[in-house]
C-alpha positions in Angstrom: 53.9 33.8 -37.7 50.3 34.3 -39.7 50.7 32.6 -43.1 47.8 32.5 -45.9 46.7 29.4 -46.9 44.0 28.9 -49.6 42.3 32.2 -48.0 42.3 32.0 -44.4 45.2 32.6 -42.1 47.4 30.3 -40.0 48.4 31.3 -36.5 50.7 30.0 -33.8 49.2 30.6 -30.7 49.7 30.1 -26.6 47.1 29.1 -24.6 47.5 28.9 -20.8 45.0 27.5 -18.4 45.4 25.3 -15.3 42.4 23.6 -16.7 43.8 21.0 -18.9 40.4 19.9 -20.1 39.6 23.2 -21.5 43.1 24.0 -22.9 42.8 20.6 -25.1 39.4 21.6 -26.5 41.1 24.4 -27.6 44.0 23.2 -28.9 42.0 20.0 -30.8 39.6 22.8 -32.3 42.5 24.9 -33.8 44.3 22.1 -34.6 41.9 20.9 -37.0 41.5 24.6 -38.1 45.8 24.4 -39.2 46.5 26.4 -36.7 49.3 25.9 -34.4 48.8 25.7 -30.6 50.4 25.6 -27.7 49.7 24.6 -24.7 50.8 25.9 -20.9 49.5 25.3 -17.2 51.2 27.7 -15.7 53.8 30.2 -15.7 56.9 28.5 -16.0 55.2 26.3 -19.1 54.0 29.4 -20.8 57.9 30.6 -20.0 59.4 27.3 -21.2 57.4 27.7 -24.7 58.1 31.6 -24.9 61.2 30.3 -24.8 61.0 28.7 -28.4 57.8 30.0 -30.1 56.6 33.3 -31.1 53.1 33.3 -31.3 50.6 35.4 -32.9 48.3 35.3 -29.6 48.2 34.8 -26.1 45.2 33.7 -24.3 46.3 33.8 -20.3 43.9 32.2 -17.7 43.4 34.9 -15.1 43.8 32.2 -12.3 46.3 29.2 -13.0 45.8 27.5 -9.8 48.3 29.3 -7.0 49.5 31.4 -9.8 47.8 34.3 -11.6 47.6 35.4 -15.7 48.8 38.9 -14.4 52.1 37.9 -13.3 52.6 36.1 -16.5 51.6 39.2 -18.2 54.2 41.0 -16.2 56.9 38.9 -16.9 55.7 39.0 -20.9 56.5 42.5 -20.7 59.6 42.1 -19.1 61.2 39.3 -21.0 58.7 39.7 -24.3 57.3 43.3 -24.6 56.2 43.4 -28.2 54.3 40.3 -27.2 52.4 42.1 -24.2 49.8 43.8 -27.0 48.6 40.6 -28.5 47.6 38.8 -24.8 44.1 38.8 -24.0 42.8 37.2 -20.8 40.1 34.6 -20.4 38.3 33.9 -17.0 35.1 32.3 -15.6 35.5 34.2 -12.5 33.8 37.6 -13.7 31.0 39.3 -11.8 27.8 38.7 -12.9 27.6 37.9 -16.4 24.1 38.7 -17.0 24.9 41.8 -18.0 25.2 40.1 -21.0 28.4 42.1 -21.8 31.2 38.8 -22.6 34.5 41.0 -23.3 36.0 43.7 -20.2 39.2 45.1 -20.3 41.9 44.8 -17.9 45.8 46.3 -17.6 44.6 47.9 -21.4 44.4 43.7 -22.6 40.9 42.7 -23.5 39.0 39.8 -20.9 36.9 37.3 -22.7 34.5 35.4 -20.1 34.4 31.6 -20.4 32.7 29.9 -21.2 33.1 30.8 -24.9 33.2 29.5 -28.6 36.1 28.8 -29.3 35.5 31.1 -32.6 35.6 33.9 -30.7 39.6 33.7 -29.9 40.2 34.2 -33.9 39.8 38.0 -33.2 42.1 38.1 -31.0 44.8 37.0 -33.6 46.7 40.2 -34.3 49.3 40.9 -37.1 52.5 38.7 -36.7 54.9 38.7 -33.6 57.5 41.4 -34.4 55.2 43.6 -36.3 56.4 47.2 -36.0 52.6 48.8 -36.9 50.9 50.5 -34.5 47.8 48.0 -35.2 46.1 46.5 -32.1 45.2 43.5 -32.5 41.8 42.3 -33.7 38.9 41.9 -31.1 39.8 45.0 -28.9 36.4 46.6 -29.6 33.9 44.5 -26.5 30.8 42.7 -28.1 27.5 41.9 -26.6 27.2 38.0 -25.5 25.6 36.0 -28.6 27.1 38.7 -31.0 28.6 36.7 -33.8 31.3 37.8 -36.5 29.9 40.7 -38.8 26.6 41.1 -36.9 
C-alpha cells in the first residue's frame, strides 16, 4: 500500500522479468528510495508473490522465456481482477524504437519500451490496491522519448 513518508509515497511493487539482472537493478533502485519490491522470474513466481502480497504496481515483461506477460495478465484478471488495472508491460521487443514513442498500449495497459529510466516506472504507481475509485493509475498517457516529468 502506498504510504506517505516525509513528502514521498512508498509503494509496494511486483516486477516480473526473466532477465534477473534487470529485476535486481529495479529492486535495488526502488529499494534505495524506500519502496518494497517483490521480484519474480516466471508466472509461477509471480503467482506465489501475489498469494502473499498486494502490490500497488505490477510490471510484467512481455516475454518471460517460454511464457508471456499476457498469460500472466489473463491469470491476474481471473484471480485478482482488482489488480489488473495496475499492470504495466515492459519489453525490449517493440519494433522501430526510433519512432520516438516510448510508451504504447496493449490489452488496455501501458507498454514501456526497454531500456527505460527506472524513474519512469514511478509514474505507473496507481492508487493503493483495493481503492474503489474509478481513477486510472498514473502514466496511462504515452510520453515521448526523452520527455521528463513536468515537461
